[in-house]
Steps between C-alpha positions, in 0.01 A plus 500: 500500500682832561845520344576855617499591866258771612555672831205643685479840670547342843848387399621851439505846650335645189172678578376517149195282419507532123802275425650170614850369499610239242834318512625444146820407316689821579350620823187609679254755376169643623254437218180704462190303595314642201750621238346737246797577277681171444789470255630157387839481330446195282229319303499186716402708803255694279343169401458400863359824639244528220387141565452598866270787404755778560575754226836675522557847370815398309703196407825390334508315170682180409853558384577192292168368375166611366345760726141548606379163365139390464472408869465876555227561239249750634685541830759772434297818454644775718820314587807704403830350383822558695713345227675166474533300821881485462526879540177663608458876482569630852397859419166376371446298816568808717253706295227239551530525882435130584411382849637146438750340259515127434724294275718200430811600308650821629851527644600606856597839356156539341334386822680773688368760250147359492483499879558876502192542274258268684489180714653231279473118516738274303373146441752211493390229255830315537402362841222287346504185282591593146192342347186683616685778685243748364228346717695585815580843361129560452438413864783724619360795303152422635639504856639850449175629349265322741357288221568147620144376427515631145830320442365170631189538278715572193727199563197277564351604164836431329517156660142422393586577136822299530304198620252535213784515251682202660190283465453598137868442422492154658186397313591652166877472467628266767851636504567810288847648481506876456796721415515875571738711289579867485623699202661842543492798268817540289773242469701569817338227710424148375164351592456310826279236651352557843538222752254353751646746755396807299180694561305345210675166543378473858142575391518227238624261771206599717267420213640150450710552187848364459815663363685315221743240641792646301445833678473339844836330448664841451324687781530302825558804722226739621745783426457437127190693395582502130760381254616656175474300182706539182340460163687173452336364821154632434385141548524565874182707470302207367207343688142386440403867515715815492409839643712779345542824693576787266648817654388830342669529162606134493259378239709616200815341640316179579351470151826582322741277692291220650155446361627476145789272592481128405610409858193674636275328251625161626368552851209268586306786655524688169407195290198434726389866494539536877708817515323780688622863510461691826613827653806512725321782687324237713659163416854602606419619848220633714264419784143381531358704211772377266457142624128522428574637151732203436217265608275682251747419224530131606118460496476689169767313306503153659139450612272712280726469196560127542 
């Protein structure tokens, strides 16, 4: 299914045969049929284009989580950084002379600037269901790049692995409640649990796992992707198994203020040795490569390690 609207040459007065018009969130743009110097402004888009077999010349990095996680292992050689996705380096982008710019998060003001550098497409993830929006995003990006078949193949492989995991979960565990938490570096932000509407939460739902009932009671709206948890209510993180996302530099803070605390030691997941530490660089957000890396972790810790 196409989620963006291409317009063929016959619909326009444009004589050029090396681009086609795409209608996107903020307008219409003629996209090169075979872009050679692609820039992506965020890691979610980077994840998608690499999965589609397209290598950009440069990409933005995550602003508020681990950057360049293991989903990118062996895939980043020759890809320059244009800085954090919240404020990419415009001068660097100009120097790189891109022929196409793609991204999710930039503002109307940034779009205006980017469009003066190269044809720019802004993807709108808000128009899709909260859970699993990244699958539609992958298809939108594939439509722009002419890689629809590659997107369908990647999603089919994901679904095949999901089905395998669902069958194992059903046979091995019956119903297994899993909690996903995130710990930040420093003490400014308390930890949080991610809901079933978050990126990783949606993948766990796909795989047949349940969220703890005490979390479901607090997060009835799809608008709630995560909820902060005070030390006194650390029990809200508890479940049969707990996956702990650690941001870069968060390990020291986690060990000092939480892991050594008696309240932490009382969690059933801790008592049963079912706490698993993972990288926020791919658990917090991403696309098909990050989703596949999360499935790797689920097979590793819950199937192979069971």
